[in-house]
N, C-alpha and C positions, 0 to 999 in steps of 0.2 A: 308503291304498287298496291292495288286494291284499296286505295284510300277511301273511295266512295262507299265501298262495302263496310269498311271498318267504321266510318262515320255513321252509317245507318244503324249498325249494331250498337254503337255507343249511344246514339239517340234513343233507341229502344230501351237500353239499360237505364238511362236517365229518366225516361218516362215511368218505368217501373219503380225506380227509387222515389220519384215524386209521389207516386200513388201510395207507396208504403209509408213515406214520411207524413202523408196526410192522415194516417191512422188506419188505413186498410190493413187487413190481415193478409199475410202471405199464404197463398194457396199452394198445393203441391204442383199445380200447373204453372204457377208463377216461378216456383223454384226450378222446375224442369226447364222452363224457358230461359231463365238466367243461366243455368248450367250450360245449356247448348250455346248460348251467345258467348259466354266466357270461353268455352272450348273453341269456338270458331275464331275468336280474336287471337287466342293463343296459337292455334294452328296456322293462321295467316301470318302471324309474327315469325313463327318458326320457319315457315316456307320462305318468307322474305329474307330471313337471315341465311338460310341455306343457299338461296339464289345469290346473295351478296358474296358469300364465301366461295362459291364456285367461280364467280367472276374474278375474284382475287387470285385464284389458282390457275386461271386460264393461261396457257402458254408454258406452264410448268408440267412436269411429269405427273405430279400429284401422287407419287408412289408413297404409300404409308403402310405401316404395319402396327401391330400391337406389341407393347413391351411385355415380356414374359414375367417380369416382376410386378408391374402395376396393372397391367391389362389396358392401360391407356394407349391411345393412338400416338405414334411417334413418327417423325419424318425419317426416312432412311437416308436422306441427304445430309442430315446434320446430327449431332449428338456425340455421345462419348464413343471413343474408339479404344479398343483394348488390344494390347500386343499379345502375341502368341505365348509369351513367357508368363503371363499372369493367369493362365488357365482358361482363357476364353479365346475361341478362334472365330468369333463373330463380333460384329459391331454392337449388337444388342443381345441381351440375354433374357 
C-alpha cells in the first residue's frame, strides 16, 4: 500500500544522500527535509502495519484489555485463569 509514495520519498532521500556524499554541506533545510521524509516513511509503515493487523482480527471480537501488572494489552479470550481459592476472582489482575 502506498508503494509509489514510499518509492518517491526514498528517491528523494537517495538524491540528498548523493548530494551530501559529493561534499556538499548539510543545511538546516536539508535536515528538516530529511526529518519530514523519514517521519512520513515511518508513519506510512505504521499505518500499513495497523491495517494488516486489523485485517487479521476481522471476524473476531477483538476484545482486549490492559494487564494491571504490566500495562500491556492482553486478550481476554486467552491467558492465565485463576481459581477463586488463590485470592483472585478475575482472569487478569
